[in-house]
C-alpha positions in Angstrom: 21.9 13.1 27.3 21.2 9.6 26.0 21.7 6.5 28.1 24.7 4.3 27.4 23.9 0.6 27.4 26.4 -2.1 28.3 24.5 -4.5 26.0 26.1 -5.4 22.7 23.5 -5.1 19.9 23.6 -7.2 16.8 21.1 -5.8 14.4 18.8 -8.0 12.4 18.5 -5.2 9.9 22.0 -3.6 9.9 21.5 -1.7 6.6 18.1 -0.2 7.5 18.1 3.3 8.9 15.5 6.0 9.1 13.2 5.7 6.1 13.2 8.3 3.3 9.7 9.3 4.3 10.9 10.4 7.7 13.9 12.2 6.3 11.8 14.1 3.8 9.2 14.8 6.5 11.8 16.4 8.7 13.3 18.4 5.9 9.9 19.5 4.8 8.9 20.6 8.2 12.1 22.6 8.5 11.3 24.5 5.3 7.6 24.4 5.7 7.2 22.8 2.3 3.9 22.0 0.6 3.3 18.3 1.2 2.9 16.3 -2.0 5.1 13.5 -0.6 3.1 11.6 2.0 0.6 9.0 0.8 -2.0 10.2 3.3 -4.9 12.6 2.8 -4.7 16.1 4.3 -8.5 16.6 4.1 -11.0 15.4 6.8 -12.8 12.1 6.7 -16.6 11.9 6.7 -17.9 13.4 9.9 -20.5 10.6 9.9 -17.7 8.1 10.4 -16.2 10.1 13.2 -19.6 10.3 14.9 -20.1 6.6 14.6 -16.8 5.9 16.3 -17.4 8.5 19.0 -20.8 7.0 19.6 -19.3 3.5 19.9 -16.9 4.8 22.6 -19.8 6.5 24.4 -21.8 3.3 24.2 -19.1 1.3 25.9 -17.4 -0.4 23.0 -14.0 0.1 24.5 -12.8 -3.4 25.5 -11.3 -6.2 23.4 -13.1 -7.2 20.3 -13.1 -10.9 19.4 -9.7 -11.8 18.3 -10.3 -12.1 14.6 -12.6 -9.1 14.5 -16.1 -7.8 15.2 -18.6 -10.2 13.6 -20.7 -7.4 12.1 -17.6 -5.9 10.4 -16.4 -9.3 9.1 -19.9 -9.9 7.7 -20.0 -6.5 6.0 -16.6 -7.3 4.4 -17.6 -10.7 3.2 -20.8 -9.2 1.7 -18.8 -6.5 0.0 -16.3 -9.0 -1.5 -19.1 -11.3 -2.6 -20.9 -8.4 -4.4 -17.8 -6.9 -6.0 -15.8 -10.0 -6.9 -18.2 -12.9 -6.7 -16.1 -14.7 -4.1 -17.5 -16.2 -0.9 -15.3 -16.1 2.2 -16.4 -17.8 5.4 -17.0 -15.1 7.9 -15.8 -17.1 10.9 -12.6 -18.7 9.5 -11.5 -16.7 6.4 -11.8 -13.0 7.4 -9.5 -11.3 9.8 -9.5 -7.7 11.0 -5.9 -6.5 11.6 -4.3 -3.5 13.2 -3.5 -1.9 9.8 -2.7 -3.4 6.4 1.0 -3.1 7.5 0.3 -5.6 10.3 -1.5 -7.8 7.8 1.5 -7.9 5.5 3.9 -8.6 8.5 1.9 -11.4 10.0 1.3 -13.1 6.6 5.1 -13.2 6.0 5.8 -14.2 9.6 3.3 -17.0 9.5 4.0 -18.5 6.0 7.7 -17.8 5.2 10.3 -20.1 6.7 14.1 -20.1 7.0 15.6 -20.0 3.5 12.3 -19.6 1.6 12.5 -17.3 -1.4 10.0 -14.5 -1.7 9.6 -12.8 -5.1 8.5 -9.1 -5.1 8.5 -6.4 -7.7 10.4 -3.1 -7.5 9.8 -0.2 -7.1 7.9 -1.5 -4.1 6.5 -0.5 -0.7 9.5 -0.4 1.5 8.5 -2.9 4.1 8.3 -6.1 2.0 12.0 -7.1 1.8 12.9 -6.2 5.5 10.0 -8.3 6.8 11.1 -11.2 4.7 14.6 -10.9 6.0 13.5 -10.7 9.6 11.9 -14.1 9.3 14.8 -15.8 7.6 13.5 -15.6 4.1 15.3 -14.5 1.0 13.7 -11.5 -0.8 14.1 -11.7 -4.6 13.4 -8.3 -6.1 12.4 -8.2 -9.8 12.3 -4.8 -11.5 9.1 -3.7 -13.2 9.7 -2.8 -16.9 9.9 0.8 -17.8 8.1 3.0 -18.8 4.9 1.0 -18.1 6.0 -0.6 -14.9 4.7 -3.9 -16.2 5.6 -7.3 -14.8 7.8 -9.4 -17.1 6.2 -12.8 -16.6 9.0 -14.6 -18.5 11.4 -13.2 -16.0 9.2 -14.4 -13.2 9.0 -17.9 -14.6 12.8 -18.0 -14.8 13.2 -16.8 -11.2 10.9 -19.3 -9.6 12.8 -22.1 -7.9 11.8 -25.0 -5.7 12.6 -22.7 -2.8 10.1 -20.0 -3.9 7.4 -19.8 -1.2 5.7 -16.5 -1.9 5.1 -13.9 -4.5 4.1 -10.5 -3.3 1.7 -8.6 -5.6 0.6 -4.9 -5.2 -2.3 -3.6 -7.3 -3.1 -0.8 -7.7 0.6 -0.2 -7.4 2.4 2.1 -5.1 4.4 4.0 -6.3 3.8 3.8 -10.0 0.0 4.0 -10.0 -0.3 1.0 -12.4 -2.8 -1.8 -12.2 -2.8 -5.5 -13.0 -5.0 -6.8 -15.7 -6.9 -10.1 -16.1 -4.1 -11.2 -18.4 -1.6 -10.6 -15.6 -3.7 -12.6 -13.2 -3.9 -15.5 -15.7 -0.1 -15.5 -16.1 0.3 -15.5 -12.3 -2.1 -18.4 -12.0 -0.2 -20.4 -14.7 3.1 -19.9 -13.0 1.9 -20.9 -9.6 -0.2 -23.8 -10.7 0.8 -27.1 -9.0 3.2 -25.4 -6.6 3.2 -24.5 -2.9 3.6 -20.8 -3.7 1.4 -18.4 -1.7 0.4 -15.1 -3.3 0.4 -12.2 -0.8 -1.7 -9.5 -2.5 -1.4 -6.0 -1.2 -4.7 -4.4 -2.4 -5.0 -1.4 -0.1 -6.0 0.9 -3.1 -8.5 -1.6 -4.4 -11.3 1.1 -4.6 -9.1 3.7 -6.4 -9.0 2.6 -10.1 -9.4 5.1 -12.9 -10.7 5.6 -16.4 -13.4 3.0 -16.2 -11.2 0.1 -15.4 -12.1 -2.4 -12.7 -9.9 -3.7 -9.9 -8.4 -7.1 -10.8 -7.6 -8.6 -7.4 -7.0 -12.1 -6.3 -10.6 -12.6 -4.9 -11.9 -12.2 -8.4 -9.8 -15.0 -9.9 -11.1 -18.5 -9.1 -7.6 -20.2 -9.1 -5.6 -17.4 -7.4 -8.2 -16.9 -4.6 -7.3 -20.4 -3.5 -3.7 -19.6 -2.8 -3.8 -15.9 -1.9 -3.7 -13.9 1.3 -5.4 -10.6 0.4 -4.5 -7.5 2.5 -6.5 -4.3 2.4 -7.0 -1.1 4.4 -9.8 0.9 5.9 -7.4 3.8 6.4 -6.6 4.3 2.7 -10.3 3.7 1.7 -11.9 6.1 4.2 -9.2 8.8 4.6 -8.3 7.7 8.2 -4.8 6.4 7.9 -4.1 7.2 11.5 -6.8 4.8 12.8 -4.6 1.8 11.8 -7.2 -0.9 11.0 -7.0 -3.2 8.0 -8.2 -6.7 7.1 -7.0 -10.0 5.5 -8.9 -12.6 3.4 -7.5 -16.1 2.9 -8.5 -19.7 2.6 -9.0 -21.3 6.0 -5.7 -23.3 6.0 -3.7 -20.1 5.3 -5.8 -18.0 7.7 -5.3 -20.4 10.5 -1.6 -19.6 10.4 -2.1 -15.9 10.2 -4.3 -16.0 13.3 -1.6 -17.8 15.3 0.7 -14.8 14.7 -2.1 -12.2 15.0 -3.1 -13.3 18.5 0.4 -12.7 19.8 1.0 -9.4 17.9 -2.0 -7.5 19.2 -4.8 -10.0 19.8 -7.5 -7.8 18.4 -7.8 -4.5 16.4 -9.3 -1.3 17.9 -12.9 -2.0 18.9 -14.7 1.4 18.4 -13.2 1.8 14.9 -14.5 -1.6 14.0 -18.0 -0.7 15.2 -17.8 2.5 13.1 -16.5 0.7 10.0 -19.2 -2.0 10.3 -21.9 0.7 10.2 -20.2 2.8 7.4 -19.9 -0.2 5.1 -23.6 -0.5 5.0 -23.6 2.3 2.3 -21.6 1.0 -0.7 -21.3 4.5 -2.1 -18.8 5.3 0.6 -16.2 3.1 -1.3 -17.7 2.9 -4.8 -17.4 6.7 -5.2 -13.7 6.8 -4.4 -12.5 6.2 -8.0 -14.3 9.2 -9.3 -13.3 11.3 -6.3 -9.6 10.6 -6.8 -9.7 10.7 -10.6 -10.8 14.3 -10.4 -7.8 15.1 -8.2 -5.5 13.2 -10.5 -6.8 15.1 -13.5 -6.7 18.5 -11.7 -3.1 18.0 -10.8 -2.1 16.9 -14.3 -3.8 19.9 -15.8 -2.1 22.3 -13.4 1.3 20.8 -14.2 0.9 21.1 -18.0 3.3 24.1 -18.0 5.8 22.6 -15.6 9.1 21.2 -16.9 8.1 17.7 -15.6 6.8 14.9 -17.8 4.0 13.0 -16.1 3.6 9.3 -16.4 0.1 7.7 -16.7 -1.6 6.8 -13.4 -4.3 4.1 -13.6 -4.9 3.7 -9.8 -4.0 4.6 -6.2 -3.3 8.3 -5.6 0.2 8.9 -7.0 1.7 10.4 -10.1 5.3 9.8 -11.2 7.1 12.8 -12.8 10.2 12.5 -14.9 12.9 15.2 -15.0 15.6 13.3 -17.0 15.1 15.6 -20.0 16.2 18.7 -18.1 18.5 17.6 -15.2 21.2 15.0 -14.4 20.6 15.4 -10.7 20.0 12.2 -8.6 16.3 11.9 -7.7 17.3 12.4 -4.0 19.1 15.7 -4.8 16.2 16.8 -7.0 13.8 16.2 -4.1 15.9 18.1 -1.7 16.2 21.0 -4.1 12.5 21.1 -4.6 12.1 21.4 -0.8 14.8 23.9 -0.1 14.5 26.1 -3.2 10.8 25.7 -4.1 9.1 24.8 -0.9 7.4 21.6 -2.2 8.0 18.0 -0.9 7.9 14.9 -3.1 9.5 11.5 -2.8 12.4 10.1 -4.9 11.5 6.9 -6.7 14.9 5.4 -5.8 13.6 5.0 -2.2 11.4 2.2 -3.5 14.3 0.1 -4.8 16.5 -2.0 -2.5 19.5 -1.1 -4.7 18.6 2.6 -5.0 17.9 2.5 -8.8 17.6 6.0 -10.0 15.4 6.6 -13.1 15.1 10.4 -12.6 11.6 10.0 -11.3 9.8 11.6 -8.4 6.5 10.6 -6.8 3.7 13.1 -6.2 0.6 12.3 -4.1 -2.7 13.9 -5.1 -4.5 12.8 -2.0 -4.6 16.4 -1.0 -7.1 19.2 -0.8 -7.4 21.6 -3.7 -5.4 24.4 -2.1 -2.5 22.1 -1.5 -2.6 20.7 -5.1 -2.8 24.2 -6.5 0.1 25.5 -4.3 2.2 22.4 -5.1 1.6 22.7 -8.8 2.5 26.4 -8.8 5.8 25.7 -7.1 6.7 22.8 -9.5 5.9 25.0 -12.5 8.7 27.4 -11.4 11.4 24.7 -11.4 14.2 25.1 -13.9 17.0 22.8 -15.0 
């Protein structure tokens, strides 16, 4: 029996309940569905990385790391960014190791968004952006990416910017659409934010997963945008260890100073043995440079196996997601379609409406191909049996 509290609770997020990911997870477990829903790998990470972390624990690296991160790891990150994007970040004052990319996003908004500030973001979007903004007194302003390419309408952005606009949240490669920003997009963003106090919060957790010969166009690679951007990325997504919850932030020192003030009271420092392991693992660039080819093979394999399915697959230029349309054979809501796929066909996906604050339903579902070959095969076979 649950406890009954005499305390009257006034929720800061009264319209936020259990996320669709938890709901789908519970339903999937109930029906033992094949998991193409969760954006996390179901295959093991490199045993070498596990061994490095285990060795770090055995060697006594089990107490607090320095607040902003292990110096060796911060140096490895700075070296990587310099090599890939030509941008130099000061290791001591402009690199911060966080307890996941999610924490990085939270503390950036907490530190830099004030009461009444407007924050522009683009939908469909990762579901935490708008609630975090609201928790800190900001006003989330969602702009819908244009179908079917999920492109940003920069004229719309320009018309939406007001004197109260404090932040623009960017996500590239994009979850859930799998699209990427181009250099032309970055130039437009730079033009619209020039001579303003707008901070760019750039969610780049899939930075090393870009397909078909394209390169990642992130904020660090753009001279002007780097000066006003907080970049957030993830070791978990990069190295198949989403449960380790370690990420990092890059930002000019004036912005980073504010992030650090929040970070020190949220968790003080990220997990020490994982930082030791990542510092060693980053010494071999192939551990991240090979990711695009690795995931492109999985994308192409799933696309090929779904050729005879009733679904129409949208292009995916990055991250590890495919969107599939069913509008041509069913009028069901995407939530109903997803539930039917679980109950009747034993395969779990995610409805795209979950990534819109207003529940926009474009008859699209999201598939994750961050799965082993057996899961991809089984999931594709189940989807090929779907009828209208």
